[in-house]
Each structure stands twice: as C-alpha cells, then as structure tokens.
N, C-alpha and C positions, 0 to 999 in steps of 0.2 A: 187570573182573569185577564191580565194584560197580554198574555201570549195567545189569547183567543183569536186575535186579528193577524197574527204573523203568517199563518198558512194562506188565508185569502190574499194577503199582501204579496206573497211570493207568487201565487198563481196568477194574479193580475200582472205582475211585473214580467213574468215569462211570456204570458199571452200578448202583452203589449210589445215585447221585443219581437216575437214571431210575426206580429202584424206589421211592424214598421221597419225592421232592420232588413238590409239587403242580404242576399245569399252569402256574399263574401265577408260580411261582418257579423252574421248571426251568432256564430260560435263564440267570438270574442265578447259580444254584448251579453250573452248568457253567463259567461264566466265573471264578468264585472259585477253582476248582481250578487252572486255568492261571495266574491272576494271583498266587495265593499261592505257587505253586511258583516262578514267574519272579522275583518280588521276593525271596524267600528265597535262591534260588540267586545272584542278583546281589549281595546283601549278603554272603553267605558267600564268594563269589569274591573280593570286595574284602578281606575280613578275612584269609582264608587266603593270598591273594596277598601281602599286606603282611607277614604272618608268614614266609612262605617266602622273601621277598626278603631278610629279615634273618637267614635260616637259623635260625629259631626253630621247629624241627620238633616239639619236645616240646610247646610251647604251641599249635601248630597242631593236633596230634593231640588235645590236651586240649580245645580248643575244639570240634572236630568230635564228640568223645565226649560232651561236655556237651549239645550240641544234639541228638544222637541220644537221649540219656537223657531230656531234657526232652520230646521228641516222644513217646517211648514212655510216659512217665509221664502225659502229657496224654491219651493214648489209653486207658491201662489204668485210670486212676482213675475210679470211677463218678460222682463229682461233676462231672467235667469233660465228661461226655457230654451231648449235647443230644438232646432228643427231638423228633421231627418232629411238629408240631401235626396233630391229626386233621383230616381233610377235613370241612368242614361238611356236615351231613346235609341232603339235599334235602327240601323240604316235601312232605308227602303230597299226592297228587292229589285234587281235590275229588270227592265222590260225584256221580254223574250224577243229575240231577233227573228224577223221573217226569213224563211228559207231562201237561199240564193237561187236565181233562175239559171239554168244551164244543164249540162249533162249530169246524170247522177254519179256520185262518187262510186269507186269500185265496191265499197262495202254495201252500197245501196242498189247495185245492179242485180237484176234477177238472174238466177242460175241459167247458164247457156246464152245469156245476152252479152254481147261484146260492148265494151266502152270505147269511145273514140279518144285517142290521145290528143291532148290540147297543145302539145309542144313544150309544155312546162316540165322541167326535169323533176320537180317536186311531185308532180302528179303521175309520173311514170312509175309503173310497178317495177320493183327490183327483179332482175333475172334470177331464176332458181338455179342453184348450184348442185 
C-alpha cells in the first residue's frame, strides 16, 4: 500500500521540473530526481535490512519515521525552499534605421540606369578584368 503514492510522486516531480527549470538545467534536474531517490532507497534498504536482521523492529520503525519527518520538515519550512532563478531577459531588438538620403547604391539602381560616382573610392565599382 505504501508504494501506491510513488508513481504520482514521480509524475509530479518531473512535471514540476519541466514547469520551473530553465532549458539549460532541465536534463540535470531530471537526473537528480532519479539519482536522489535511488541513493536514498539504497541506503535505507541497507539500514532497515540490518535492523530487521537483528529483529529490531522498533528501531527500524523509528528510523523510517524520523526520515519521513525530516523530509516533511525540509519541504514545509520556508527557509528550506529554493527559488528558481528567473530566466534572463532577452535584450531588446535594435530600432530599424531609416534609409539614408542620396543616390541609390549600385545594387539598388534599376537596370540600364547609371549611377553617379561620389568621388569616394569605396563607392567606386572595381574595374572588370
């Protein structure tokens, strides 16, 4: 009966991560859910197994109760909560520049229409070879 709530717990954990984690941390956050659960379950299986082997049922129950209370306290205390950092704001797009007045550039000239040289060497077309 105790395992009945494990699947909804994992579903909510992964949905919460998808809703709050940034794109660059989402994969790492999802792996931490599984890793923290696996490591904790492994340690608790060793501890409770050793206690059950020596028939220390009262101490095994006390250990499980203390772990559950510590987990609940960590979740319910406001100082233990972490806030997700806000996503950085994207810089605003630059304002489009108005076109400069003057003769059209060679790429803008109509076919058959000559452009006047301005005397600037950069604006002169290169001679064909």
